[in-house]
C-alpha positions in Angstrom: 0.3 -0.3 0.1 1.1 3.3 -1.1 1.1 6.6 1.1 -1.6 8.0 -1.5 -3.9 4.8 -1.0 -3.9 5.2 2.7 -4.3 8.7 3.0 -7.4 8.2 0.9 -8.6 5.5 3.5 -8.3 8.3 6.3 -9.5 10.9 4.2 -12.9 8.9 4.0 -12.8 7.6 7.5 -12.7 11.5 8.9 -14.8 12.2 6.4 -18.0 13.1 9.2 -20.2 14.3 6.9 -20.7 10.7 5.6 -22.7 8.5 7.5 -21.1 5.9 8.9 -22.7 3.0 6.8 -21.3 5.0 3.7 -17.8 5.8 5.2 -17.4 1.9 5.3 -18.2 1.4 2.1 -15.8 3.9 1.0 -13.1 2.6 2.6 -13.9 -0.9 1.5 -14.1 0.6 -2.0 -10.4 2.5 -1.5 -8.8 -0.5 0.2 -9.5 -2.8 -2.6 -8.0 -0.8 -4.8 -4.9 -1.0 -3.1 -5.3 -4.5 -2.7 -6.6 -5.8 -5.6 -6.2 -9.5 -5.8 -8.8 -10.6 -3.2 -11.8 -9.5 -1.5 -12.2 -6.8 1.4 -15.0 -6.7 4.3 -15.5 -3.8 6.7 -16.8 -4.7 9.3 -18.4 -2.1 12.8 -19.2 -3.8 16.1 -20.2 -2.1 19.0 -20.7 -4.9 21.7 -19.0 -8.6 21.8 -22.2 -9.7 20.0 -21.2 -11.8 16.3 -21.2 -9.1 13.5 -24.6 -9.5 11.4 -25.2 -8.6 7.8 -26.3 -4.9 8.4 -22.8 -4.5 10.2 -20.4 -5.6 7.1 -19.8 -4.1 4.0 -18.0 -6.6 1.4 -16.0 -5.4 -1.9 -14.8 -7.9 -4.4 -16.7 -10.8 -2.5 -18.8 -13.8 -4.1 -21.4 -15.9 -1.7 -18.8 -18.3 -1.2 -16.8 -16.0 0.5 -19.8 -14.1 2.3 -21.0 -17.5 3.4 -17.8 -18.5 5.0 -16.9 -15.0 6.3 -20.1 -15.3 8.4 -19.4 -19.0 9.3 -16.3 -17.8 11.1 -18.3 -15.2 13.0 -20.6 -18.0 14.0 -18.0 -20.6 15.5 -16.1 -17.7 17.2 -16.9 -17.8 21.0 -18.3 -14.7 23.0 -14.8 -15.1 24.8 -13.1 -15.2 21.7 -14.6 -11.9 20.6 -14.4 -10.0 23.4 -10.8 -10.9 23.6 -9.9 -9.8 20.4 -12.2 -6.2 20.7 -9.9 -5.2 24.0 -6.9 -5.9 22.1 -5.0 -2.4 21.2 -5.3 -1.4 17.6 -3.0 -3.0 15.4 -2.7 -5.1 12.3 -2.5 -9.0 12.0 -1.0 -11.0 9.3 -2.1 -14.3 10.2 0.5 -15.9 8.0 3.4 -14.7 10.0 2.1 -13.5 13.4 0.3 -15.6 16.0 -2.5 -14.3 17.1 -2.2 -15.6 20.7 -6.0 -14.9 21.6 -7.8 -16.9 18.7 -8.3 -21.0 19.2 -5.9 -23.0 16.6 -8.7 -24.1 14.6 -10.4 -20.5 14.2 -7.0 -19.3 13.1 -6.1 -21.8 10.5 -9.6 -20.4 9.4 -9.2 -16.6 9.6 -5.9 -17.5 7.6 -8.2 -18.8 4.9 -10.8 -16.2 4.7 -8.9 -12.7 6.0 -4.7 -13.6 6.3 -4.8 -9.3 6.8 -6.9 -7.9 9.4 -6.6 -4.4 10.9 -8.1 -4.2 13.9 -9.0 -0.3 15.0 -10.4 -1.1 18.5 -11.7 1.7 20.2 -11.1 0.7 23.9 -14.2 1.1 25.1 -16.4 -1.9 23.0 -16.3 -0.5 19.9 -14.7 -0.4 16.7 -14.2 -1.0 13.0 -12.2 -4.0 11.4 -10.6 -3.8 7.8 -10.0 -7.2 6.5 -8.3 -8.5 3.2 -9.1 -11.7 1.6 -5.6 -11.3 -0.4 -3.7 -14.4 -0.6 -0.4 -12.5 -1.6 0.0 -11.5 2.2 1.5 -14.5 3.1 4.7 -13.4 1.8 4.8 -10.1 3.4 7.5 -9.3 5.7 6.5 -7.6 9.5 8.0 -4.2 8.3 5.0 -4.6 5.0 2.7 -4.3 7.5 3.7 -0.5 8.7 1.1 1.6 6.8 -2.0 -0.9 8.4 -0.6 -0.6 11.9 -1.0 3.3 11.3 -3.9 2.7 9.5 -5.4 1.0 12.8 -4.6 3.6 14.8 -6.4 6.1 12.9 -9.1 4.4 12.2 -10.0 3.9 15.7 -9.9 7.6 16.5 -12.0 8.5 13.5 -14.8 5.9 15.3 -14.4 7.1 18.3 -15.4 10.6 16.9 -18.1 9.2 15.2 -19.7 7.5 18.2 -19.1 10.5 20.5 -21.1 12.3 17.8 -23.9 10.1 18.5 -25.5 10.7 15.0 -28.4 8.3 13.8 -27.7 6.0 11.1 -30.7 5.1 10.0 -31.6 2.5 7.3 -34.0 3.4 4.7 -37.3 2.7 5.6 -36.7 1.2 9.2 -39.1 2.2 11.9 -39.0 5.2 12.9 -36.6 6.4 11.0 -39.3 9.7 10.0 -39.9 10.4 13.6 -35.8 11.0 14.3 -34.2 14.0 13.2 -30.9 12.9 11.1 -27.9 14.8 11.3 -24.4 14.5 9.8 -21.4 14.3 12.0 -20.3 17.6 10.6 -23.5 19.3 11.7 -23.3 17.5 15.2 -19.8 18.6 15.8 -20.5 22.3 14.9 -23.5 22.6 16.9 -21.2 21.5 20.0 -18.5 23.6 19.2 -20.9 26.5 18.8 -22.9 25.4 22.1 -19.5 25.4 24.0 -18.4 28.4 22.3 -21.5 30.0 23.8 -20.9 28.6 27.4 -17.7 30.3 27.5 -18.4 33.5 26.4 -19.9 34.0 30.3 -16.8 32.6 31.7 -14.0 34.7 30.4 -12.4 35.6 33.5 -9.8 32.6 33.1 -8.4 32.7 29.7 -7.9 29.5 28.1 -4.3 28.4 27.0 -3.9 29.1 23.8 -1.0 27.9 20.8 -0.1 27.6 17.3 -0.4 24.5 15.7 0.8 25.0 12.7 4.1 23.1 13.0 2.1 20.8 14.5 0.0 20.3 11.4 2.9 20.1 9.2 5.0 17.6 11.3 1.5 15.2 11.7 0.9 15.4 15.2 -2.7 17.1 14.7 -4.5 17.7 11.8 -7.7 19.3 10.6 -11.3 18.0 11.1 -13.7 20.8 10.0 -13.7 24.4 9.0 -16.6 26.7 8.8 -18.0 30.4 9.3 -21.0 31.4 10.7 -22.3 34.7 12.0 -19.1 36.6 10.9 -17.0 34.6 13.0 -14.8 31.4 11.0 -14.0 28.3 13.1 -11.0 25.8 12.4 -11.0 22.3 14.5 -8.1 20.0 14.8 -7.6 16.6 16.1 -4.7 15.1 17.8 -3.3 12.4 16.0 -2.9 9.0 17.4 0.8 8.1 18.8 2.0 5.8 16.1 0.4 7.4 13.4 1.9 10.8 12.8 4.4 9.8 9.9 1.6 8.9 7.7 0.5 12.6 8.1 3.7 14.2 8.5 4.6 16.4 5.4 7.8 15.7 3.3 10.2 18.2 2.7 8.7 18.9 -1.2 5.3 18.6 0.1 6.1 21.2 2.9 7.4 23.8 0.2 5.0 23.3 -2.5 1.9 23.9 0.4 3.9 27.0 1.9 4.0 28.8 -1.6 0.4 27.9 -2.6 -0.5 29.1 0.7 1.3 32.7 0.3 -0.9 33.2 -3.2 1.9 32.1 -5.6 -0.1 29.8 -8.7 1.4 26.2 -9.8 3.1 27.8 -12.5 5.3 29.8 -10.5 5.9 27.4 -7.8 6.9 24.6 -10.5 9.4 27.3 -12.4 10.7 28.3 -8.4 11.4 24.6 -7.4 11.9 23.5 -11.2 9.3 20.7 -11.0 6.5 20.4 -13.7 3.3 21.8 -13.1 1.6 18.5 -13.0 4.4 17.2 -10.0 3.5 20.7 -8.3 -0.5 19.5 -7.9 0.2 16.4 -7.3 2.3 17.2 -4.4 -0.2 19.7 -3.4 -2.6 17.3 -3.5 -1.0 15.1 -1.3 -0.2 17.8 1.3 -3.4 18.8 1.9 -4.5 15.4 2.5 -1.8 15.1 5.2 -2.9 17.9 6.6 -6.6 17.0 6.5 -7.8 19.2 4.0 -9.4 18.8 0.2 -8.3 22.6 -1.0 -6.4 25.5 0.4 -9.3 27.1 1.6 -10.0 25.6 4.9 -6.2 26.7 5.2 -7.2 30.4 5.2 -5.4 31.8 8.4 -4.3 28.9 10.0 -0.7 29.6 9.8 -1.2 32.3 12.7 -4.1 30.8 14.2 -4.1 30.6 18.0 -6.1 27.1 19.1 -7.6 26.3 22.4 -8.7 23.6 23.9 -11.9 22.1 23.1 -13.1 19.9 25.7 -15.6 17.3 26.7 -16.9 16.7 22.8 -14.9 13.6 21.8 -13.9 11.5 25.1 -10.4 10.1 24.5 -9.4 12.5 21.7 -7.6 15.7 22.1 -9.5 18.6 20.2 -8.7 22.0 19.4 -10.6 24.9 18.2 -9.6 28.2 16.5 -11.8 31.5 15.8 -11.0 33.9 13.1 -12.5 37.1 12.4 -12.8 39.3 9.3 -11.5 42.0 11.0 -8.7 40.4 12.6 -7.8 39.0 9.1 -8.0 42.4 7.4 -6.3 44.3 10.3 -3.0 44.5 8.1 -4.6 46.1 4.4 -4.5 49.3 3.9 -7.6 51.7 2.8 -7.1 50.9 -1.2 -6.5 47.3 -0.6 -9.7 47.2 1.6 -11.8 48.8 -1.1 -10.3 46.2 -3.5 -11.7 43.7 -1.1 -14.7 45.5 -0.9 -15.4 45.1 -4.6 -14.0 41.1 -4.2 -16.7 40.4 -1.9 -19.2 42.2 -4.2 -18.6 39.9 -7.3 -17.4 42.5 -9.1 -14.4 42.0 -11.8 -11.0 43.6 -12.0 -12.0 45.9 -14.6 -15.3 46.9 -12.7 -12.9 47.7 -9.9 -10.9 49.5 -11.6 -13.5 52.0 -13.3 -15.0 52.7 -9.6 -11.8 53.6 -8.1 -10.5 55.7 -10.9 -7.4 53.6 -11.6 -5.8 51.2 -13.9 -7.0 47.7 -14.4 -3.1 46.9 -13.8 -2.9 48.6 -10.5 -6.0 46.9 -8.9 -4.1 43.5 -10.0 -1.2 44.4 -8.1 -3.2 45.4 -5.1 -5.3 41.9 -5.2 -1.7 40.2 -5.5 -0.8 42.0 -2.2 -4.0 41.4 -0.5 -3.5 37.3 -1.7 0.2 37.5 0.4 -1.0 39.6 3.4 -4.1 37.5 4.3 -2.4 34.3 2.9 -4.7 33.1 0.1 -4.3 32.8 -3.5 -7.4 33.0 -4.9 -11.0 34.9 -4.7 -12.8 32.0 -3.4 -10.3 32.3 0.1 -10.7 35.6 0.1 -14.5 35.2 0.4 -14.2 32.2 3.0 -11.8 34.1 5.2 -13.8 37.5 5.2 -17.3 36.4 5.3 
């Protein structure tokens, strides 16, 4: 498995706008592309009970494989399931590592059905299993499990976040499904953030500890979970990555250089010339850098380099979250009067020629002022200016 494939799995797992069912389906599809010569199963569990058909999603599996999979589940005793779900999150290659929890006959059966199992146990009786039916893993060395151990840690954190947000994941047509409000995990998180923000507003006598997280994001120790704007305030939410999972998120030297130049407002063509790379390499490198940070494009990163984060407590037990608040006034404080006037035109949806006519100046002057605005705000497009200042 390569970095890009592992990062796609993380992107899917941490996408809390999707339901758990959709996230499982997405993880399975990406995993099958990563190791295509065998079926993939993604299973969620919330207790020591046996896995049920509606809690497992298969990709690339035929009826015989599905039948053998649930036969394994039927044979596993409650004690065996309980022991497995109490283990620390890690990956098991049944061809090279003795599980020491499974009876010999069950381990032999697992070796035939899913020789590689990524166990993402949250530690509270719930979690996610990512199981590969590929036979090629029998030839793997233990060092080749590196990505899968990291995935286990990350999937456990992602699942803990989903469980804590307690979002209904209703099947279509389920009894009572029309009576319950269905919101996404992202909506639930934002509501929790705003509720805690309002609660803190009346208790500002003790200033919370604040710190910059930019270097932590680049080093892979923290990642972004969400960014949104409401009532003139922009919120950034970050989470601490699990121990043993930072290397997959840490930016390489080239990725860091490309990302920081992009956030400084430089175009892909300029970056390619500056770093002596092709434009396609710059685009690919920037895309990977953003995925490591936890963003899909540069817009959520507007202002994050200088944003002060404070702890966000009580939302997801067992996972450290932090929040930063950015206001338009703070973001535009360093702009000149002429640059503020240009920004007003941008926010009004006006093009360069229209802004120049209104200000009685040349389009070239307006273009230079826009470039200066981008540099001061740390953005690279009109869309990012609008995201930051509205």
